[in-house]
N, C-alpha and C positions, 0 to 999 in steps of 0.2 A: 503493499500499499504506500502510496506520496501523501502528500499534505500539499493544499493551494488554501495561498492565501490573499484573500482578492478582497479588492477595493479598500478607503481610506480605514474602514472600521476591521480591517483583515479579517474576513469573513473563513471560516475555516471549512475544507473541499474536499474532503476523505478518499480518497480515487483509487480503484485498482489499476496498480501500475502498468501490467501486463497489457490489460483493454488500451487504457492512455494511449502509450508507447507505441502499439500498434496500428493503432486510428489515425496518431496526430504523429505524424514525423515531428517536430518543432518537439516534441516534449521527448520524443526518443533520444534526440541528441541531449538535449538539458539531466535528463537522469542517467544514461547509461555513460556516454562521456568515452574518451579515449581510457585505453588502459594503464595508464602513468597518471590520469586524473582521479583526485576524489570524486565519488558520485555523493550527490546530497538526493537526498530524500524530501525535500520541501524545498516549494518556490513561492516565491512573492509578485501581487501583481496590485502593488496601489492604485496603481491610474487605474484598471479594468472595471467594468461594470459587475458584480455578483449575480446578476438575474443574467445576464449573457455570458457568464460559465457556466450556469447552470442549464442555460439552452446547449451548449457547445456539448455537454455530459451528459445531455437528456441524448444526444443524435449519437456520442459517442458507444452509448450505452443501447440505445434501439436502433439506430441504423435508420434514424429516421426524425422529422419534424412535424411540431403539430400543425396543421390550419390555423392561421389569425383568426381570432375572434372578433367580434362588432366589436367598432372605435370607441372608446373610452373619451368622454369629456375632460378629461385631465391629461394634459400633456405627457407628460413622464411618466402616466402610468396607459398610455394609451399605445395599442400593439405594433403599430409601426415604429414609437418610439424605439421599441425592444427588438425591431428588425433590423434596425438600424445598429445599433448596438451588438447586436447577432451578429451582423452582418462584417461591421469593422471588425472584431474579434477575431472573427471565419478569415478574413483578411491579414492579421496580422500575424495568424498561427500558420499562413500558407495554406490553405485549405480550398481549394478553386473549386471542388465538387461542392462542397456544403456553401460557398458562396452563391452558386447558378440554382442550389437548391433554394435557399433563403429571397436569392432573385424569383424565381417564378414564383414563390408564395405571396410576396408582395405585389408583383405585379398584377396577378390574376386576383386580389384583394382590390386594389385600385382600379382596376380594367372595371369589375363586377361591379363596383359600387360608386364608381362615377367622383374619386375622390383624388386628393393632392394630396402631398406632405405640405406639413406647415412650413412657416421661413425658419422657423425653431428648428426640425428635422432636416432642412434644407443644411443648416449652420455645422450641424453635429455631424452629417456625412461627408461635409466639405472638412469638418477641422481632425477627423477620423480615420482620411484614407488616404490612401497615395494619389500621384498625379494622375497615373494611368488605369485606377479604378474603375470597373463597369458600374459603380454604383456612383459614381459622378457625370459617368455618360447619362444614366437613368436623371439623377436631377436635373441637369443641366436641359435635360428636354421639357420638364417638369418645368422650371423655370420660367425657361419660354413660353411655353403656354400661359401659366400664371402672367407674365407681362402682358399680351394680346389680347388674353380671352376670358379677365378677370372674373366677369359676372356670368357664364357658363358652366361654372364645376361645384361640387362640396368643398372640404376643407379639413381636415383635422384640425381642432380648437385653437389658434395662438395668432397674437399679432393679430387680434382685430380690429380692426379700424371702421366703427359702425359710421361715422360720416362719408368716407372716401371707398369704402370696401374694406373686404380683407388683407385685398394686394394693393395698398398703398405706397404710392412713389418712397414715401420717407423707409416702411420697410425695407421695399425692394432695393432702396440704395444703399440700405446701412448693411446687408450680407452682402452687396457687390465688395461694399468699400473693405467690408471682414477680411473676402477672401479675393484675393488679387487673380487666385487662380480660376474662380468660377469665373470673371469679367475676362479672360483670356479664352476659357473654353466658351462662354457665349460668346463671343467677338467669332470663334471658327465655327461657329454652328451657324448661325448668322451668315457667314460667306458661303456655307455650304449649302445650307435649304432657311433660307426667308422664311417662308409658310410653318407657322408654327403649328407643331402634330404632337394630337394626343394619343395615348395608347391602343386606342383600336387603330393605327396604321402599323403595328409595330406585332412582334411576337417575343418571350421572354429571351428567344436567343439574341436577340439581339441588343440584350445587356448581359449577356455570359460572358467568363471568362475562356472560354473555348472560342475559336476563329470560325471563322463563318465556313467551311470546308471540313471541319471534325466533326463528329457525329456525338448529338445531343443525348447524353445517359438519362436525359429525363425525359426526353421525347420518347 
């Protein structure tokens, strides 16, 4: 067994080492190491979300993830918030197949319910992922749609401007200022495709880690 201490309050997760290391190469390297290195049975992740770790461990033990439930009114408890932190952790642990599974789940949820992630969620996604992350590709598409079609969709409740609409110019500007990478990604998208397009024009594979020519393990 190994112990993972997660989050600012060091929540302890006691996990079967063989199962964890067999499914997550990141932990195999961490807990096994080379012959001349001391092997620890403890790891600390103070900056990560305990709920996201719990979702990863459920996947490790069950080889599946649960569907996203109905949207909550409280942003930090909302399903897509968990999906984003779940995705960020999967990316950190270098688990592309799990990233694709999470994306397919979130894509279906948002398309079927005609929802968009909130500005807070977009901020979280850009703060926690790498520049080439498929999640960023998803987020910038949704940002483009929100920018041009602000009255044509629902949104997870956050940063609501009752006078000017959910997606006020001030809110959008603040997000762009906070993330120069989002500015660049939006400009690149506008050069490629000026017309805003929502999820009906895409498939989950458009936001997966695998290449276009590679067979998707979820299709």
